[in-house]
C-alpha positions in Angstrom: -0.1 0.6 0.4 2.9 2.4 0.9 4.7 1.3 -2.3 1.5 2.4 -4.2 1.1 5.7 -2.8 4.8 6.3 -3.5 4.2 5.5 -6.9 1.4 7.7 -7.4 3.3 10.7 -5.6 6.1 9.8 -8.4 3.4 10.1 -11.0 2.4 12.9 -9.6 5.9 14.8 -9.2 6.6 13.9 -12.7 3.4 15.6 -14.3 3.9 18.9 -12.4 7.5 19.3 -13.8 6.4 18.3 -17.2 4.1 21.1 -17.2 6.5 23.1 -15.7 9.0 22.5 -18.6 6.1 22.9 -21.0 5.5 26.3 -19.6 8.8 27.2 -19.8 9.9 26.0 -23.5 6.7 28.0 -24.6 7.2 31.0 -23.0 11.3 31.0 -24.0 9.8 30.2 -27.6 7.4 33.0 -27.6 10.4 35.4 -26.2 12.7 34.3 -29.1 9.5 35.0 -31.9 9.6 38.4 -30.0 13.2 39.2 -30.2 13.1 38.2 -33.8 10.4 40.7 -34.7 12.0 43.3 -32.8 15.3 42.8 -34.7 13.3 42.8 -38.0 11.9 46.6 -37.2 15.1 47.6 -36.7 13.8 49.2 -32.5 15.4 48.2 -29.3 13.5 47.5 -26.5 16.2 46.4 -23.5 14.3 44.3 -21.8 13.7 42.2 -24.4 17.5 40.0 -23.5 17.9 37.1 -26.3 17.2 33.9 -24.0 15.4 35.0 -21.2 11.7 34.6 -20.2 10.0 37.5 -21.8 7.5 36.8 -18.8 10.4 37.8 -16.4 10.1 41.3 -16.7 9.8 42.3 -20.1 8.5 46.0 -21.0 5.3 45.7 -22.7 4.2 42.6 -22.0 1.6 41.2 -20.1 2.0 37.2 -18.9 -1.0 34.6 -17.7 0.3 31.3 -16.1 3.8 31.8 -17.8 2.5 32.5 -21.4 2.3 35.8 -23.3 -1.0 36.9 -23.4 -0.8 41.1 -24.0 1.5 43.2 -26.1 1.2 46.4 -26.6 3.6 48.5 -28.8 1.6 51.5 -29.4 3.7 54.3 -30.3 7.1 52.1 -30.2 8.5 53.5 -33.5 8.2 50.5 -35.6 8.8 50.8 -39.1 7.7 47.8 -41.3 5.9 44.4 -41.6 4.2 42.3 -38.8 6.2 39.7 -39.4 5.1 35.8 -39.5 6.5 35.5 -35.8 3.3 37.0 -34.6 1.6 33.5 -34.6 3.7 31.7 -32.2 2.0 34.2 -29.7 -0.9 31.6 -29.3 -2.1 32.6 -26.2 -2.8 36.6 -27.2 -5.6 38.1 -26.0 -4.4 41.7 -26.4 -2.5 43.1 -29.5 -2.1 47.0 -29.6 -0.1 48.0 -32.9 -1.5 51.5 -32.8 0.2 54.4 -33.8 3.4 53.0 -35.5 4.9 52.5 -39.1 3.0 49.4 -40.1 2.8 48.5 -43.8 1.9 45.6 -46.1 -0.3 42.9 -45.4 -1.3 40.6 -42.1 0.3 37.2 -42.2 -1.9 34.2 -42.4 0.5 33.5 -39.1 -2.0 35.8 -37.2 -5.2 33.3 -37.0 -3.0 31.7 -34.7 -3.9 33.8 -32.1 -7.4 32.1 -31.6 -7.7 33.4 -28.2 -7.3 37.2 -29.4 -10.3 39.4 -28.3 -8.8 43.1 -28.5 -7.3 44.2 -31.8 -5.8 47.6 -32.1 -4.0 48.6 -35.9 -5.3 52.5 -35.6 -3.4 55.1 -37.0 -0.7 53.1 -38.9 -0.3 53.2 -42.7 -1.0 49.6 -43.3 -2.3 50.7 -47.2 -4.5 47.4 -47.7 -7.7 46.1 -48.7 -9.4 44.7 -45.4 -7.7 41.9 -44.4 -9.1 38.6 -44.6 -6.9 37.0 -41.4 -9.4 39.3 -39.5 -12.2 37.0 -40.3 -10.6 34.1 -38.9 -10.4 35.9 -35.4 -13.1 34.0 -34.0 -13.0 35.4 -30.5 -12.3 39.1 -31.4 -14.7 41.4 -29.4 -12.7 45.0 -30.3 -11.4 46.0 -33.4 -9.7 49.4 -33.7 -8.3 49.9 -37.1 -9.5 53.6 -37.7 -7.0 55.8 -39.9 -5.5 52.8 -40.8 -5.6 53.0 -44.6 -7.4 49.8 -45.0 -9.3 49.9 -48.6 -11.6 48.0 -50.6 -15.1 46.7 -49.5 -15.9 45.1 -46.1 -16.2 41.6 -46.8 -20.0 40.1 -46.2 -18.0 37.1 -43.5 -17.4 40.3 -41.4 -20.6 41.5 -40.5 -21.2 37.5 -39.7 -18.3 38.0 -36.7 -20.9 37.9 -33.6 -18.3 38.1 -31.4 -17.9 41.7 -31.9 -18.5 44.5 -29.5 -16.3 46.9 -30.7 -15.8 48.1 -34.1 -13.8 51.3 -34.9 -13.5 51.9 -38.3 -13.4 55.1 -38.6 -11.3 57.8 -41.3 -10.6 54.4 -43.7 -11.8 57.1 -47.1 -10.8 53.9 -49.4 -13.0 51.6 -47.3 -16.6 51.0 -48.2 -19.8 48.7 -47.4 -23.1 48.4 -46.1 -24.0 50.0 -42.8 -27.5 48.1 -42.9 -25.3 44.6 -42.3 -24.0 45.8 -39.6 -27.1 44.7 -37.8 -26.4 41.1 -38.1 -23.7 41.8 -34.8 -26.4 41.3 -33.0 -23.9 42.4 -29.6 -22.8 45.4 -31.0 -21.7 47.8 -28.0 -19.5 50.5 -30.1 -20.1 51.0 -34.3 -17.7 54.2 -34.9 -17.7 54.1 -39.1 -17.0 57.3 -39.9 -15.8 59.2 -43.0 -16.7 55.7 -45.5 -18.5 55.4 -48.0 -21.6 53.5 -47.5 -24.5 51.7 -50.2 -27.5 54.3 -50.3 -25.9 57.0 -48.1 -28.7 56.7 -45.5 -29.4 55.8 -41.7 -31.1 52.2 -42.2 -34.0 51.8 -40.2 -33.2 47.9 -39.3 -29.9 49.6 -37.2 -32.4 50.3 -34.5 -32.7 46.0 -33.5 -29.0 47.0 -32.2 -30.8 46.9 -28.9 -27.0 46.8 -27.1 -25.7 49.6 -28.9 -24.3 52.5 -26.7 -22.0 54.7 -29.1 -23.1 55.5 -32.9 -20.4 57.7 -34.7 -20.9 57.8 -38.6 -19.7 61.8 -39.3 -18.7 62.4 -43.0 -20.6 59.4 -44.4 -22.2 61.8 -46.8 -25.5 60.6 -45.6 -28.7 61.7 -46.5 -32.7 61.7 -45.4 -33.8 61.9 -42.2 -33.1 60.5 -38.7 -34.9 57.3 -38.2 -38.1 57.3 -36.0 -36.9 53.8 -35.2 -33.9 54.7 -33.3 -35.9 55.7 -30.2 -35.5 52.1 -29.8 -31.9 51.9 -29.1 -32.4 53.1 -25.5 -29.0 52.3 -24.4 -27.4 55.1 -26.7 -24.8 57.1 -24.7 -23.4 58.7 -27.4 -24.9 59.5 -31.2 -22.8 61.5 -33.7 -23.4 61.9 -37.8 -22.1 65.7 -37.6 -21.2 67.2 -40.6 -23.5 65.4 -43.2 -26.7 66.3 -45.5 -29.5 64.8 -42.9 -32.8 66.5 -43.3 -36.0 66.7 -41.9 -37.0 66.9 -37.9 -35.4 65.1 -34.9 -38.3 62.2 -34.3 -40.3 62.6 -30.9 -39.2 59.4 -30.2 -35.6 60.4 -29.6 -37.4 61.0 -26.0 -37.4 57.5 -24.9 -32.9 57.6 -25.3 -33.3 59.0 -21.3 -29.5 57.6 -21.2 -27.8 59.9 -24.1 -25.0 61.8 -22.7 -23.4 63.5 -26.1 -25.2 64.2 -29.2 -23.9 65.9 -32.0 -26.0 66.7 -35.3 -23.9 69.6 -36.2 -23.4 70.8 -39.7 -26.7 69.2 -41.8 -29.9 70.7 -42.6 -32.2 69.4 -40.1 -35.3 71.5 -39.2 -37.8 72.1 -36.8 -38.4 73.8 -33.5 -36.0 74.0 -30.9 -35.8 70.6 -29.0 -35.5 72.3 -25.3 -37.4 68.7 -24.4 -33.9 67.2 -24.5 -33.0 69.4 -21.0 -35.1 67.1 -19.4 -35.4 64.0 -21.1 -31.9 63.4 -21.4 -31.1 63.9 -17.9 -27.3 62.6 -18.2 -27.2 64.4 -21.4 -23.5 66.8 -20.7 -22.3 67.5 -24.8 -25.3 69.1 -27.1 -24.0 70.1 -30.6 -26.5 71.4 -33.1 -25.0 74.2 -34.7 -25.5 75.2 -38.3 -28.8 73.1 -38.6 -31.9 75.0 -39.4 -33.7 75.1 -35.9 -36.0 77.9 -34.9 -38.2 79.3 -32.3 -37.2 80.3 -28.9 -34.4 78.2 -26.9 -34.9 78.0 -22.5 -33.8 81.1 -20.6 -30.5 80.8 -19.8 -31.0 82.0 -16.4 -33.3 79.3 -16.2 -31.1 76.3 -17.8 -28.5 77.5 -15.3 -31.1 77.1 -12.3 -33.5 74.3 -13.3 -30.8 72.0 -15.1 -27.5 72.8 -13.5 -26.6 74.4 -17.1 -22.4 75.2 -16.0 -21.8 72.5 -13.8 -23.4 69.7 -16.2 -22.5 70.7 -19.2 -19.1 70.0 -21.0 -20.4 71.6 -24.5 -23.2 73.2 -25.5 -23.7 74.7 -29.1 -27.0 76.0 -31.1 -25.1 78.7 -33.0 -25.9 79.0 -37.0 -29.5 78.4 -36.4 -32.8 80.6 -36.9 -33.1 80.8 -33.0 -35.4 84.0 -32.2 -36.2 85.5 -28.2 -33.3 87.5 -26.5 -30.2 86.8 -27.0 -28.5 84.7 -24.9 -26.0 86.1 -22.4 -27.4 89.4 -23.4 -28.2 92.5 -21.8 -31.6 92.8 -22.5 -34.8 90.5 -21.7 -33.4 89.2 -18.4 -31.6 86.5 -20.2 -28.1 87.1 -18.4 -25.4 84.8 -17.8 -24.1 84.3 -14.8 -19.9 84.6 -14.4 -19.5 81.0 -15.1 -21.4 80.8 -17.8 -20.3 84.0 -19.4 -16.5 82.2 -18.5 -17.4 79.3 -21.6 -18.7 81.5 -23.4 -16.0 84.5 -23.5 -12.4 84.6 -22.6 -9.8 83.0 -23.8 -10.2 80.8 -26.9 -10.4 77.9 -25.8 -13.1 78.9 -23.3 -14.7 80.4 -26.1 -15.8 77.3 -27.6 -17.3 75.6 -25.0 -20.6 77.3 -25.1 -21.9 79.2 -28.5 -25.5 80.6 -29.0 -24.7 83.1 -31.1 -25.0 84.2 -34.4 -28.9 83.4 -34.6 -32.3 85.4 -35.3 -32.4 87.5 -32.1 -34.3 90.2 -31.3 -31.5 92.5 -30.2 -29.1 92.3 -33.2 -29.5 92.2 -37.2 -31.8 90.3 -38.6 -29.3 89.5 -41.9 -26.9 88.4 -39.3 -26.6 84.7 -41.1 -25.8 86.0 -44.5 -23.4 88.4 -43.1 -21.1 86.2 -40.6 -18.8 83.6 -42.7 -19.5 80.9 -41.5 -22.8 80.5 -41.1 -22.7 80.7 -45.3 -24.4 77.4 -45.4 -27.8 79.1 -44.6 -29.1 80.6 -47.9 -31.8 82.6 -46.4 -31.6 85.5 -44.0 -33.7 85.6 -40.7 -36.2 87.4 -42.2 -36.7 85.4 -45.2 -36.8 82.0 -43.0 -39.4 83.2 -40.9 -42.0 85.0 -43.5 -41.4 81.7 -45.7 -40.8 78.6 -43.6 -42.3 79.2 -40.4 -45.1 81.7 -41.5 -46.1 80.2 -45.0 -44.8 76.9 -44.7 -42.6 77.0 -47.4 -40.0 73.8 -47.4 -36.3 75.9 -48.1 -33.9 74.4 -50.9 -32.7 70.7 -50.1 -29.1 70.0 -50.1 -27.2 69.4 -53.7 -28.1 66.5 -55.3 -31.2 66.2 -53.1 -34.9 66.7 -53.7 -37.7 66.9 -51.7 -39.7 64.2 -50.2 -43.2 63.3 -51.2 -45.5 64.8 -49.0 -43.0 66.3 -47.0 -44.0 69.8 -44.9 -42.1 72.3 -42.7 -44.1 70.6 -39.8 -42.6 67.2 -40.7 -39.1 69.0 -40.8 -39.2 69.2 -44.9 -37.0 65.7 -45.6 -35.2 65.2 -48.5 -33.5 62.4 -50.3 -31.4 61.8 -52.7 -32.3 62.6 -56.4 -33.5 59.3 -58.5 -34.5 57.1 -54.6 -38.0 55.5 -54.7 -40.5 58.6 -53.5 -43.3 56.1 -53.0 -44.6 55.5 -56.2 -44.8 52.0 -56.4 -42.6 51.9 -59.4 -39.6 50.1 -59.0 -36.7 53.1 -59.7 -34.2 50.5 -60.9 -36.7 50.1 -63.7 -37.3 53.8 -64.3 -33.6 54.2 -64.7 -33.3 51.9 -67.1 -35.7 52.7 -69.4 -34.3 56.4 -69.2 -31.3 55.4 -69.5 -31.9 53.0 -72.4 -34.3 55.8 -74.2 -32.0 58.1 -73.7 -29.1 56.0 -75.2 -31.3 55.2 -78.3 -31.6 58.9 -78.8 -28.1 60.0 -78.6 -27.2 57.4 -81.4 -29.9 58.5 -83.8 -29.0 62.3 -82.9 -25.3 61.3 -83.6 -26.0 59.8 -86.9 -28.4 62.8 -87.9 -25.5 64.6 -87.2 -23.0 63.0 -88.7 -24.5 62.9 -91.8 -25.8 66.3 -92.3 -23.0 69.0 -90.4 -20.7 70.8 -92.4 -19.1 73.0 -89.6 -19.0 73.0 -85.9 -17.6 76.4 -85.1 -14.8 75.8 -82.5 -14.3 72.2 -82.9 -14.5 72.1 -86.8 -10.5 72.2 -86.5 -10.2 68.9 -85.4 -12.5 66.9 -88.3 -10.0 66.1 -90.6 -7.7 65.3 -88.5 -6.3 61.8 -87.2 -7.5 61.3 -83.5 -4.0 59.8 -81.6 -6.5 59.1 -78.7 -8.5 56.4 -81.0 -6.4 53.5 -80.6 -7.3 51.3 -78.1 -6.8 52.4 -74.2 -8.5 51.0 -71.2 -9.1 53.8 -69.5 -10.3 54.7 -65.6 -13.7 53.1 -65.2 -14.1 55.9 -62.8 -13.7 59.1 -64.7 -16.0 60.3 -67.4 -14.3 60.9 -71.1 -16.1 64.1 -72.5 -16.3 64.7 -76.1 -15.1 68.1 -77.4 -18.8 69.1 -79.3 -19.9 68.8 -75.5 -17.5 71.3 -73.6 -17.2 73.5 -76.7 -21.1 73.8 -75.9 -21.0 74.1 -72.0 -18.5 77.3 -72.7 -20.0 79.1 -75.5 -16.9 77.7 -77.5 -14.8 78.4 -75.1 -15.9 82.0 -74.8 -13.2 84.5 -72.6 -16.5 85.2 -71.0 -16.2 81.7 -69.3 -12.7 82.4 -68.2 -11.7 81.7 -64.3 -8.0 80.9 -64.2 -5.2 80.7 -66.5 -1.5 79.7 -66.5 1.6 78.2 -68.3 -0.6 75.3 -69.5 -3.1 77.1 -70.6 -6.5 78.8 -69.6 -9.4 77.5 -67.1 -13.0 78.0 -68.1 -16.3 77.4 -66.0 -18.9 75.5 -67.2 -22.1 73.6 -66.2 -23.2 70.0 -67.0 -26.7 68.9 -67.9 -26.7 67.5 -64.5 -26.2 71.5 -63.3 -23.2 70.7 -61.5 -20.4 72.9 -62.2 -17.3 71.9 -63.2 -13.4 73.6 -64.1 -12.7 72.5 -67.5 -8.3 72.8 -67.8 -7.5 73.2 -71.5 -4.0 72.8 -72.1 -2.7 75.3 -74.8 -0.5 74.2 -77.8 2.3 75.1 -76.2 1.8 72.7 -72.9 0.4 69.7 -74.9 2.0 66.5 -73.8 2.5 63.4 -75.7 -0.4 60.9 -75.7 1.2 58.4 -73.1 2.3 61.3 -70.9 -1.5 62.6 -70.9 -3.3 59.5 -70.4 -0.8 58.3 -67.5 -1.6 62.0 -65.8 -5.5 61.0 -66.3 -4.7 57.6 -65.2 -2.7 59.2 -62.2 -5.7 61.5 -61.1 -8.6 58.8 -61.1 -7.0 57.1 -58.4 -6.5 60.1 -55.7 -9.8 60.5 -53.9 -9.6 62.4 -50.8 -11.9 65.1 -49.5 -8.5 67.8 -49.2 -7.8 67.1 -53.2 -9.7 68.6 -56.4 -12.1 65.9 -57.5 -11.3 64.9 -61.5 -14.5 64.6 -63.2 -13.4 63.6 -66.3 -11.2 64.7 -69.4 -11.1 65.0 -73.2 -8.6 64.0 -75.7 -8.3 64.1 -79.1 -5.6 65.3 -81.4 -4.1 68.8 -80.5 -7.1 69.0 -77.7 -6.2 67.9 -74.1 -8.5 69.0 -71.3 -9.0 67.8 -67.6 -12.2 68.6 -66.2 -12.3 69.1 -62.2 -15.0 70.1 -59.9 -15.6 73.8 -59.6 -14.0 75.1 -56.3 -16.4 78.7 -55.9 -14.3 80.6 -53.6 -11.1 80.4 -55.8 -7.7 80.2 -54.4 -6.0 80.6 -51.1 -3.4 83.1 -52.7 -6.5 85.1 -53.7 -7.7 85.1 -50.3 -3.8 86.0 -48.9 -2.9 88.4 -50.9 -5.3 89.8 -53.9 -7.2 88.9 -57.4 -3.8 89.3 -59.0 -1.4 88.5 -56.2 2.6 89.6 -57.5 5.5 89.9 -55.5 5.4 92.6 -53.5 1.1 93.4 -54.3 -0.6 92.3 -51.7 -4.6 94.1 -51.9 -6.3 91.6 -50.8 -10.2 91.1 -51.3 -13.1 91.9 -49.0 -12.8 90.9 -44.8 -8.9 89.3 -44.1 -9.3 85.6 -43.7 -10.1 84.7 -40.1 -7.2 83.1 -38.1 -9.3 80.2 -37.3 -9.7 79.4 -41.4 -6.1 79.6 -41.4 -5.6 76.9 -39.2 -8.3 74.6 -40.7 -6.7 75.3 -44.1 -3.8 74.3 -43.2 -4.6 71.2 -41.4 -7.1 70.1 -44.8 -3.7 70.6 -46.9 -1.8 68.4 -44.6 -4.5 65.8 -44.7 -4.2 66.0 -48.5 -0.5 65.6 -48.4 0.0 62.6 -45.8 -3.1 60.7 -48.3 -1.1 61.2 -51.2 2.5 60.1 -49.0 1.2 57.7 -47.3 -2.1 56.4 -48.8 -1.9 56.5 -52.9 -0.9 53.4 -54.3 1.8 54.2 -55.5 2.7 57.3 -53.4 2.3 60.4 -55.1 4.6 63.6 -54.6 3.1 66.9 -55.4 6.2 69.1 -55.9 4.2 72.3 -56.7 2.6 72.9 -53.3 1.8 76.9 -52.6 -1.2 79.1 -52.4 -2.3 79.1 -56.0 -2.6 75.3 -56.4 -4.9 75.1 -52.8 -8.7 76.0 -53.8 -11.6 76.6 -51.4 -14.9 75.1 -51.9 -17.7 77.1 -51.0 -17.7 76.3 -47.4 -14.0 77.5 -47.4 -12.6 73.5 -47.2 -9.2 73.1 -48.8 -8.3 71.0 -51.7 -4.8 70.6 -52.9 -5.2 70.8 -57.3 -2.7 70.8 -60.1 -0.8 67.4 -60.2 0.4 68.4 -63.9 4.2 68.0 -62.3 3.7 65.7 -59.7 5.7 62.5 -59.4 4.7 59.0 -58.4 7.2 56.8 -56.1 7.1 53.3 -55.7 9.2 53.4 -52.3 8.9 56.4 -50.1 12.6 56.1 -49.4 13.8 56.1 -52.4 15.4 59.1 -54.1 14.0 60.1 -57.4 16.8 62.0 -59.4 14.9 64.3 -61.6 15.3 67.6 -62.7 13.7 70.8 -60.4 10.1 71.5 -61.1 8.0 73.3 -59.3 7.8 77.8 -57.9 10.4 79.8 -56.8 10.0 80.3 -53.1 8.6 76.8 -52.4 11.1 74.9 -54.1 13.1 72.3 -51.7 16.9 73.9 -51.7 18.2 70.5 -51.0 16.3 69.1 -53.7 17.5 71.8 -56.3 21.1 71.0 -55.0 21.4 67.3 -55.2 18.7 66.5 -57.8 17.1 63.9 -55.2 13.2 64.4 -54.9 11.6 63.0 -52.1 8.6 63.7 -50.1 10.4 66.0 -47.6 10.2 68.7 -50.7 6.5 68.9 -50.4 7.1 69.5 -46.8 9.5 72.3 -47.4 6.7 73.8 -49.5 4.3 73.3 -47.3 6.7 75.0 -44.5 6.5 78.0 -47.1 2.4 77.7 -47.1 2.2 78.1 -43.1 4.3 81.1 -42.9 2.3 82.4 -45.7 -1.0 81.7 -43.6 0.5 83.3 -40.5 2.3 86.6 -42.0 0.7 87.0 -44.7 3.6 87.3 -46.9 4.4 86.4 -50.4 7.1 83.8 -50.5 9.5 85.8 -52.6 9.0 89.9 -52.0 12.0 91.9 -53.1 10.5 95.3 -51.8 11.3 93.3 -48.0 14.5 95.3 -47.5 16.0 93.2 -44.6 15.1 89.4 -46.3 13.1 88.6 -49.5 13.1 84.9 -48.7 10.0 84.4 -46.6 11.7 81.5 -44.6 14.5 83.6 -43.5 12.6 86.6 -43.1 10.2 84.8 -40.2 13.4 83.0 -38.7 15.3 86.0 -37.7 12.2 88.0 -36.7 10.2 84.9 -34.8 13.3 83.9 -32.9 13.9 87.3 -31.8 10.8 88.9 -30.9 8.2 86.2 -31.4 5.0 85.7 -33.0 3.8 89.2 -32.8 6.8 90.1 -34.6 5.7 88.3 -38.0 1.8 88.1 -37.7 -0.3 89.4 -40.5 -1.4 92.5 -39.3 -4.8 91.8 -40.8 -5.5 89.4 -37.8 -2.9 91.3 -35.5 -6.1 92.1 -33.3 -8.0 88.6 -33.0 -5.7 85.5 -33.1 -4.6 83.0 -31.1 -1.3 83.5 -30.1 -0.6 79.8 -28.6 -1.5 78.4 -31.8 -0.1 80.5 -34.2 3.2 80.4 -32.2 3.0 76.7 -32.4 2.0 76.7 -36.1 5.5 79.0 -36.8 7.7 76.4 -35.0 6.1 73.7 -36.9 6.7 75.8 -40.2 10.0 76.0 -39.2 10.6 72.5 -39.2 8.9 71.8 -42.2 11.1 74.4 -44.1 14.5 73.2 -42.8 17.1 73.1 -45.4 18.4 69.5 -44.7 15.8 66.8 -45.2 16.4 65.3 -42.3 15.5 67.8 -40.2 11.5 68.3 -41.4 8.8 66.0 -40.3 7.0 63.7 -42.0 3.3 64.9 -43.1 2.4 62.3 -40.7 4.7 63.6 -37.9 3.0 67.2 -38.8 -0.5 66.1 -38.5 -0.2 64.8 -35.1 1.3 68.2 -34.0 -2.1 69.6 -35.4 -4.6 67.2 -34.3 -4.5 68.2 -31.1 -4.3 72.0 -32.0 -7.6 71.5 -34.6 -9.1 69.7 -31.6 -8.6 72.4 -28.7 -9.9 74.8 -30.9 -12.4 72.6 -32.3 -12.6 74.6 -35.2 -15.1 72.4 -36.9 -17.7 74.6 -35.1 -16.5 77.9 -36.1 -17.5 77.4 -40.1 -18.5 74.7 -42.6 -16.1 71.8 -43.0 -18.5 69.6 -45.9 
């Protein structure tokens, strides 16, 4: 009996020893894999010692029962791919790779990490289609891939990942998907998918079936239509954010059931209805309310009442209803007993950051001019003055104009919020929209063919384009044109510009002239026609069209189409109503030393927003275009502004593609004096750092209001050197544009100047990348909340 007990004990000891050795071997194997990964990334993590146990004091790692279960590499300075060795960490539950310079595909071995619950790959430069290996992570609950460069369409299998609860995919502008398909993920708690292109661009009714949903963020998603009544069933919602879309209609009564709501953002849409005073009592936890730049009317609660009844200053972090059509006494004004407490005033006036916490002006208050809406720049989305709005909309019950590309829904009234929908969508007629579209397209095509035959047979001359009729068309040979770009005919462009009449000219340069025209669908376009002396070869022109066709970003001017016939080369762009940045800084005919500005000066916050937008455009070109693109001619005249003053980069005529960002492209210098990278000029080595230099000069122009090269500046004609000497000696006050010297943020413009001087360093190695530029500007734009100064659609 004793011998039996001894045998059993020996077996137990051996089993424990074997298990311990097994665990030790596994963790050592994981250590080898981690060290190999560190070596491939060429980074140094001192505690990751070869041959040691990663569970024995290695930083950035957590272990459970002797196995690596958490790896946090956020901001570790890593550049390169994710190696196959990641698959060795089979017990991994949390993997954070965010804010590094990861590139390339995800290894198939990641599928070995079947216990992975948290995966964070945001703020990297993966620049790949949505990884199929993600679909194999059957226990994944948290996926954060915002601003990660993912592209393509979300696969149908993705929506079948029932384990997912938290999804952050925002700011992957090349990613598409079906918003309604997320309803298959019944466990969803957070759905953050802003700036993604979704089918139909509407908020689907069925999203209301996600009963666990607490956070929903789909801002900048080009949404149209209205807020669904069914969303009142999302009673667990804490945050709802659909800002900067094209939504219409009112806020449904059913939303009163959302009693857990804390953060509600519907600003910068076209919602219409009486001011929703009910939110203050129906949503007792509400602390952030953004309903700016809509079409709400009526009278908000008295500020004094909000202070006493709803603890305004202690309860609310953000309260903004500026840029609507609200009436009554001006909040925090001296009339009508609507005075504010000292605490409220401190959130409304004072330091710049605090101004933006509470914002109630402008509106249609009794003691301010009734046409204030038309006078204030950042309310320029409003097409009606206060008097016109109340006379036509409120009193006569006439719906205001729908947003561009939308039409009023059948039966919609002012009382129901004047709901609009996209042109061509089903209006409830009962006849299939696709059938109607197909019939119209078919008949139109038949008509065009018949008309073309008649014209071909009967025409004798076609005025402007008659010179092409007997010449060989060098573009007739087979060419696989980009599917997304329309090919215009000479006849069509001549018709919409009145045979390229000078009255249509809106710009000109060494390439030729730019004409304005209106397409048959009502869209205005800018038609850039090359002059005879600047015509490219067929191959070069096709390459430029192909390049432009694949560049899609909200801060790049969109190519609408082209026309290519012998001796006739045209690029057709979206029309930018506010012209170029140089005009706003220096005047209509800006020349060296001539700085007569048009109208009121460009406000400081718009300058900061323009700088941020241009940086986003350049970062897209450098990090997300495939292959990357170097612009080579960044300057104010190539920065165009749309009707909402949003900046977009234009003119890619001398841009270069670079398969590898770290490869120097030897080429002859091209660009504009004052913005030309001095190192590039001397060494003939073109890199993305050349764009960074030019961007730094543009920043200095935004700060100083000075042109890049000005021979009338006695002390220094080069802006970089002029600003550097003054700024380092006397600070921002010595270089700030006099036109904004009485109204600007000293801290913000000091930081921008420091950034500008770094960008314009002589040595490219001292310049930041555009990714680093954005990392500096991001918190600045967040702190100053620029999206609420003016429209940014």
